[in-house]
C-alpha positions in Angstrom: 87.3 101.9 88.4 86.0 105.4 87.5 82.9 106.6 89.5 80.8 109.6 90.1 81.8 112.3 92.4 79.5 114.7 94.4 80.8 118.2 94.8 79.7 121.0 97.0 77.7 123.8 95.3 79.2 127.3 95.3 76.3 128.6 97.6 77.4 126.3 100.3 74.1 124.2 100.1 74.4 120.4 100.3 76.5 118.9 97.7 74.7 117.3 94.8 75.6 114.2 92.8 76.5 114.5 89.1 75.2 112.0 86.6 76.3 108.4 87.0 79.5 107.5 85.4 81.1 111.0 85.5 84.8 110.8 86.4 85.6 112.0 90.0 88.1 114.9 89.8 87.7 116.8 93.0 86.7 116.3 96.6 85.0 119.0 98.7 85.7 119.4 102.5 82.1 118.7 103.2 82.0 115.4 101.3 85.3 114.4 103.2 83.4 115.0 106.5 80.6 112.7 105.3 82.9 109.9 104.1 84.7 110.2 107.3 81.5 109.6 109.0 80.8 106.5 107.0 84.3 105.1 107.9 83.5 105.7 111.6 80.3 104.0 111.4 81.9 101.0 109.7 84.7 100.8 112.3 82.1 101.3 115.0 80.1 98.4 113.7 83.2 96.0 113.4 84.4 97.1 116.9 80.9 96.5 118.5 80.8 93.0 117.2 84.2 92.0 118.4 84.0 93.7 121.8 80.6 92.0 122.5 82.2 88.6 121.5 85.3 89.3 123.7 83.4 90.6 126.8 80.7 87.8 126.6 81.8 86.4 129.9 81.2 89.6 131.8 77.9 90.0 129.9 76.8 86.5 130.7 77.7 86.9 134.5 75.9 90.3 134.7 72.6 88.7 133.1 73.0 85.5 134.8 73.3 83.4 131.6 75.0 80.0 131.1 77.8 79.6 128.6 75.6 77.9 126.0 72.7 80.6 126.4 75.1 83.5 126.3 76.8 82.3 123.1 73.6 82.9 121.3 74.1 86.7 121.7 77.3 86.4 119.6 75.9 84.1 117.1 72.7 86.4 116.7 74.8 89.4 115.8 77.2 87.5 113.6 74.4 85.9 111.6 72.5 89.3 111.3 75.7 90.9 110.0 76.1 88.2 107.4 72.5 88.5 106.2 72.9 92.2 105.8 76.1 92.3 103.5 74.6 91.2 100.0 71.6 93.7 100.3 73.2 96.6 101.9 74.2 98.6 98.8 71.1 97.8 96.9 69.0 99.3 99.8 71.4 102.3 100.0 70.7 103.0 96.4 67.1 102.6 96.6 66.4 104.6 99.5 69.5 107.1 99.1 72.8 106.7 100.7 72.5 109.4 103.2 68.9 108.5 104.4 69.7 104.9 104.6 72.9 105.3 106.4 71.6 107.7 109.2 68.6 105.2 109.7 70.9 102.1 110.2 73.2 104.2 112.6 70.2 105.3 114.7 68.8 101.8 114.8 72.1 100.5 115.9 72.4 103.2 118.5 68.9 102.8 119.9 69.4 99.1 120.4 72.7 99.7 122.1 71.0 102.1 124.5 68.1 99.7 125.5 69.9 96.3 125.4 71.6 96.5 128.8 68.2 96.9 130.6 66.8 93.7 129.0 67.2 90.5 130.8 64.9 88.2 128.8 67.1 85.9 126.7 64.9 85.4 123.7 64.1 89.1 123.4 67.8 89.9 123.8 69.0 87.4 121.3 66.3 88.9 118.8 67.4 92.5 119.4 71.1 91.4 119.0 70.3 90.0 115.6 68.5 93.1 114.5 71.5 95.1 115.8 73.8 92.8 113.7 71.6 93.5 110.7 72.0 97.1 111.3 75.7 97.0 111.8 76.2 94.8 108.9 74.5 97.4 106.7 77.1 100.0 107.6 80.3 98.3 106.2 79.5 97.7 102.6 78.4 101.2 102.0 81.9 102.4 102.9 83.4 100.7 99.9 80.5 101.8 97.7 81.1 105.3 98.7 84.8 105.2 98.2 84.2 103.9 94.6 81.6 106.6 94.0 82.9 109.7 95.6 86.7 109.5 95.6 88.7 110.6 92.6 91.4 108.2 91.1 94.0 110.4 92.4 93.2 109.4 96.1 91.1 106.5 95.8 93.6 104.0 97.0 93.8 106.0 100.3 90.1 105.5 100.7 90.4 101.7 100.1 93.2 101.7 102.6 90.8 103.3 105.1 88.1 100.5 104.2 91.0 97.9 104.8 90.8 99.2 108.4 87.6 97.2 108.9 89.5 93.9 108.5 92.6 94.8 110.3 91.6 97.5 113.0 88.6 96.4 115.1 89.7 92.7 115.6 92.9 93.9 117.2 91.7 97.0 119.1 88.8 95.1 120.6 90.8 93.6 123.5 91.9 97.0 124.8 88.4 98.5 124.5 86.7 95.5 126.2 89.4 95.6 128.9 88.6 99.2 129.7 85.0 98.5 130.2 85.4 95.3 132.2 88.7 95.9 134.1 89.0 99.7 134.6 85.4 101.0 134.6 84.0 97.8 135.8 80.6 98.4 134.1 79.5 95.8 131.5 76.8 98.2 130.1 79.6 100.4 128.6 80.1 97.4 126.1 76.9 98.6 124.5 76.9 102.2 125.5 80.3 103.0 124.1 78.9 103.5 120.6 76.3 106.2 121.6 78.4 109.4 121.3 80.1 108.2 118.2 76.7 107.3 116.7 75.4 110.8 117.2 78.7 112.3 115.7 78.4 109.9 112.7 74.7 111.0 112.0 75.6 114.6 112.0 78.7 114.1 109.8 76.9 112.0 107.3 73.7 114.4 107.3 75.9 117.4 106.8 78.3 116.0 104.4 76.9 113.6 101.9 74.6 114.6 99.0 70.8 113.8 99.3 70.3 111.4 96.3 66.7 110.9 95.1 65.0 107.7 96.4 64.4 105.2 93.7 61.5 103.4 95.2 60.5 102.0 91.8 63.4 99.4 92.3 61.2 97.7 95.1 58.8 96.5 92.4 61.7 95.0 90.3 63.7 93.3 93.1 64.4 89.6 93.5 62.3 89.0 96.5 62.3 85.2 96.0 66.1 85.4 95.9 66.2 87.8 99.0 64.1 85.1 101.0 66.6 82.3 99.9 69.7 84.6 100.8 68.2 85.3 104.3 67.4 81.6 105.0 70.6 80.3 103.7 73.0 82.7 105.1 71.1 82.2 108.5 71.5 78.6 108.4 75.1 78.6 107.3 76.1 81.2 109.6 74.5 79.6 112.7 76.0 76.2 111.7 79.5 77.7 111.4 79.3 79.6 114.5 77.6 76.8 116.6 79.6 73.9 115.2 82.3 73.7 117.8 79.7 73.5 120.6 77.9 70.7 119.0 81.1 68.7 117.7 80.6 69.5 114.2 79.9 66.7 111.8 78.8 64.4 114.7 75.7 66.5 115.1 72.8 66.0 112.7 71.7 69.6 113.2 75.1 71.1 112.3 75.0 68.9 109.0 71.4 70.1 108.4 72.4 73.8 108.9 75.6 73.8 106.9 74.5 71.5 104.0 70.9 73.0 103.7 72.2 76.5 104.1 74.8 76.0 101.2 71.9 74.5 99.1 69.6 77.5 99.7 72.4 79.8 98.9 73.0 78.0 95.7 69.4 78.6 94.7 69.8 82.2 95.7 73.0 82.8 93.3 71.1 81.0 90.6 68.2 83.4 90.8 70.5 86.5 91.0 72.3 85.2 87.9 69.2 85.4 85.7 67.3 88.2 87.5 67.1 91.6 85.7 67.6 93.5 88.8 69.7 91.5 91.3 71.1 92.4 94.7 74.6 91.3 93.6 75.9 90.1 90.3 77.5 86.7 90.4 78.7 87.1 86.8 81.3 89.5 88.0 83.2 86.7 89.5 84.1 85.7 86.0 86.7 88.4 85.8 90.0 87.1 86.8 90.9 89.6 89.3 87.6 89.4 91.0 87.1 85.6 90.9 90.7 84.8 92.0 91.0 87.9 94.3 87.9 87.1 96.2 89.0 83.5 96.7 92.5 84.9 98.1 90.4 87.2 100.3 88.5 84.6 102.0 91.6 82.5 102.7 93.5 85.6 103.8 90.8 86.4 106.4 91.6 83.0 108.0 95.4 83.5 107.8 95.0 86.8 109.6 93.6 85.1 112.8 97.3 84.4 113.4 97.7 87.9 114.5 94.6 88.1 116.8 92.9 84.8 117.8 95.9 82.6 118.5 98.1 84.9 120.7 95.0 85.8 122.6 93.9 82.3 123.3 97.6 81.4 124.4 97.7 84.4 127.0 94.1 83.4 128.1 94.7 79.7 128.6 98.3 79.6 129.8 98.5 82.8 131.9 94.8 83.4 132.6 95.1 86.8 131.4 92.1 89.2 131.2 91.2 91.4 128.2 93.4 94.3 129.4 96.4 92.1 129.8 95.9 90.8 126.4 95.5 94.1 125.0 99.2 94.7 124.0 99.4 92.1 121.5 96.4 93.5 119.6 97.5 97.2 119.8 100.9 96.3 118.4 98.9 95.4 115.2 96.0 97.8 115.5 97.6 101.1 116.2 99.9 101.4 113.2 97.3 100.4 110.7 96.0 103.8 109.6 99.5 105.0 108.9 100.8 101.8 107.3 97.7 101.3 105.0 98.1 105.0 103.9 101.8 104.3 103.3 101.0 101.0 101.2 98.6 103.2 99.0 101.3 105.7 98.5 103.5 103.0 97.5 100.9 101.4 95.0 100.6 104.9 93.3 104.3 104.6 92.2 104.2 103.6 88.4 107.2 101.1 88.8 105.2 99.1 91.5 103.3 95.9 90.7 100.6 95.5 93.3 100.8 91.8 93.0 104.4 91.9 94.5 103.4 94.0 97.3 100.6 91.6 97.9 103.1 88.6 97.9 105.4 90.5 100.3 102.6 91.1 102.6 101.8 87.3 102.7 105.4 86.5 103.1 105.6 88.7 106.1 102.7 87.1 107.7 103.9 83.6 106.9 107.4 84.6 108.5 105.4 85.8 111.6 103.6 82.4 111.9 106.7 80.5 111.5 108.4 82.4 114.3 105.4 81.8 116.4 105.9 78.1 116.2 108.5 78.5 118.8 105.7 79.2 121.2 106.4 77.9 124.7 104.7 78.4 128.2 107.2 81.1 129.0 105.8 83.5 126.3 103.9 86.5 127.6 103.0 89.4 125.5 106.4 90.9 125.1 107.6 87.6 123.5 105.0 88.2 120.7 106.4 91.5 119.9 108.4 90.6 116.7 105.6 88.4 115.6 103.0 91.1 115.9 105.2 93.7 114.3 105.4 91.5 111.2 101.7 90.8 111.3 101.2 94.7 111.5 103.3 95.3 108.3 102.0 92.3 106.3 98.3 92.6 106.7 97.9 96.1 105.2 100.2 95.2 102.4 98.1 92.2 101.5 94.6 93.7 102.0 95.2 97.1 100.4 97.0 95.5 97.4 94.1 93.0 97.1 91.5 95.8 97.1 93.4 97.7 94.5 93.7 94.6 92.1 90.0 93.9 92.5 88.3 97.2 92.4 90.5 98.4 89.4 88.6 96.1 87.0 85.3 97.5 88.3 83.0 99.8 86.1 81.1 102.7 87.7 77.9 101.0 87.8 79.3 97.7 89.2 80.6 99.3 92.3 77.5 98.6 94.6 77.5 94.9 93.3 81.1 94.4 93.9 80.8 96.1 97.4 78.0 93.6 98.3 79.9 90.6 97.1 83.3 91.4 98.8 81.5 92.2 102.1 79.5 89.2 102.0 82.6 87.2 101.5 84.3 89.1 104.3 81.6 88.1 106.9 81.6 84.6 105.5 85.4 84.3 105.5 85.7 85.4 109.1 83.3 82.9 110.3 84.6 80.1 108.2 88.2 80.9 109.1 87.4 80.9 112.8 85.6 77.8 112.6 88.5 76.0 110.6 91.2 77.3 113.0 89.4 76.5 116.1 88.5 73.0 114.9 92.1 72.3 113.9 93.3 73.7 117.2 91.0 71.3 119.0 91.9 68.2 117.1 95.6 68.9 117.4 95.2 69.6 121.1 93.5 66.2 121.6 96.1 64.5 119.6 99.0 65.9 121.7 97.0 65.4 124.9 96.6 61.6 124.0 100.4 61.4 123.1 101.6 63.1 126.3 99.3 61.1 128.5 100.4 57.9 126.9 104.0 59.0 127.4 103.4 59.5 131.1 101.5 56.4 131.4 104.4 54.4 129.9 106.9 56.2 132.1 105.0 55.7 135.3 103.8 52.3 134.5 100.3 53.3 136.0 97.8 55.7 134.6 96.0 56.3 138.0 99.2 57.9 139.3 98.7 60.9 137.1 97.8 63.6 139.4 95.6 66.6 138.9 98.7 68.9 138.7 100.3 66.7 136.1 97.0 66.5 134.2 96.9 70.3 134.1 100.4 70.5 132.9 99.6 68.0 130.1 96.6 70.0 129.0 98.8 73.2 129.0 101.4 71.6 127.0 98.9 70.0 124.6 97.4 73.4 123.9 100.7 75.1 123.4 101.9 72.3 120.9 98.4 72.7 119.1 98.8 76.3 118.8 102.3 76.0 117.4 100.7 73.5 114.8 98.1 76.0 113.9 100.6 78.7 113.3 102.5 76.3 111.1 99.4 75.6 109.2 98.4 79.3 108.6 102.0 80.1 107.7 101.9 77.3 105.1 98.7 78.5 103.6 100.0 82.0 103.3 103.0 80.7 101.2 100.5 78.5 99.2 98.6 81.5 98.4 101.3 83.3 96.7 101.1 81.4 93.3 97.3 82.3 93.4 98.2 86.0 93.7 100.7 85.9 90.9 98.0 84.6 88.6 96.0 87.9 89.0 96.2 90.3 86.1 98.5 93.3 86.6 96.7 96.6 86.9 98.3 100.0 85.9 98.5 102.4 88.8 95.9 105.2 88.2 97.3 108.6 87.1 
C-alpha cells in the first residue's frame, strides 16, 4: 500500500514527484488542492451521468425524441464510461496525470457546452458516448492519485473520499435534476451545470499536481489488440445490459448476441492481458485473496446499494407520480451525511483494535436491516416513511465501501496501484450496470406475477373478468408494483446477509501506523 508522494519545492514552484516506490510521508497544501480537484472531477462525472439519466424525460420532451430514441443517450454515456475504465490509469501514466486529467475535463466541459444546441439524434448519441468516455476517465485516476500521493497516516481518508463516487452522486442526483427541471425550468442546465466546476477543477489540478514526464515509449509496447477487444467487448456487453429490459432480455436474439458475444470478446481481452508484457490491467492480481474476493463482494454490493436509491425513487414515482424534486429528500438523507460518515469510518479503521472485516459486516447488516424494514412498504408510504430505512442505508453504505477499499488496497504494492484502480473501477461500472439490470428484471417478473395473482383473485370474486374496470385495473397494477418492490427489498436484504461469510473469508489487514 506504500506509494510515492509529490511534495512542494521550497521555492514555491510546482511540486515534483519523487522516485517511484518512495514512501509518502508529508502532504503539501498545493498537492491537497490538486487532489481536491481530482475528487471534484470524479464526483462531477458521476453526477453528470445520473442527472442525465434521471432528467431524461425532460430532455426527450425538449428535443422531441421518443422514449426508445431518447434512451440511447443514457446507453451511450454508460457504455462510454465502461470502456474508459480499464485504460484510464494507463493513459494517465503515459501522458502524465496532470496533462491527461486537464485534457479529459476540458473535453467533458466542451461537450456539455455544445450538446444542448444539437438536435440530430445520431450526432447527439455519438457526442454523449464521447462524453461518457471522457467522464469515465476521471474516476479511476482518483484512486490512483490517492494511492500514489497520500501518506499512510491519512490514506484511508482519501479512500473514504473515493467511496463518495459510489454513494454520493446516485443519491444527490434527484435533487440536482429537480432544481433544473422543476425550479429553473431549463433542461439545458442539466449539461451546463458542470461548466463552472470544470473550470475550477482545471485550475486546481493545473496548479496543484506535479508535472510528470510523458512516457510516450509505452505507446509502442501497449497491448493494442487487447485494447480493441476490450472496447468491442465492453461496448457489446454494456449495450446488452442497458437495453435488455426494453427488448425482453433472453427472448431477443440481439440481446443474446450482445451479452454472449461481448462476454466472449472480453475473455479474449483478459487472456491477452494475462500474457502481455505491458498490459493495461493485470488480471493476475485477482489471485490475491483480498482482491479476488473483495472485488467479487464489491460487484454484489453495488447491486445491494440500489435499495437506497433506485427502489424508493421508483415507488414514489409510480405510486405518487412524484417529480424529481419531490423524490429528492429520500436521496438527500443518504447523500448529505456521506462525507462526514466516510471520514468517521476511516477514523475508526485507524484504531489498532478494529478489524475492518467486522466494520464491513456491520455495514452489510445495517443495509440488510434497512431492506427488511422496507418490505413493509405500502401505498401510504411517502418520503417521510422512508426516513429510518434511508438513515440505515446512509450509515451502512460507507461502512461497507470504505472497509472494502481498505481491505483491498492494503495488499497492493506501489507499482500495482494503477492496475488495481483500473480493475476496481471497471468492476464498479460493470457492477452498476449488472445490478440495475438484475434488480429491474426481478422487479418486472415479480410485478407480472403479483398482477396475474391479483387479477385472478378479482376474476374469481366477481365471477366475470370483463367487470374489471379501469379504476380497478389501475389499483391492481399499483398493488402489484408495491408487492414486487417489497420482494425486491427482501431479495437484496437476503443477498446482503449472504455476503457476510464471503467478507469474513478476507484476510485481516493491520491498520497502518
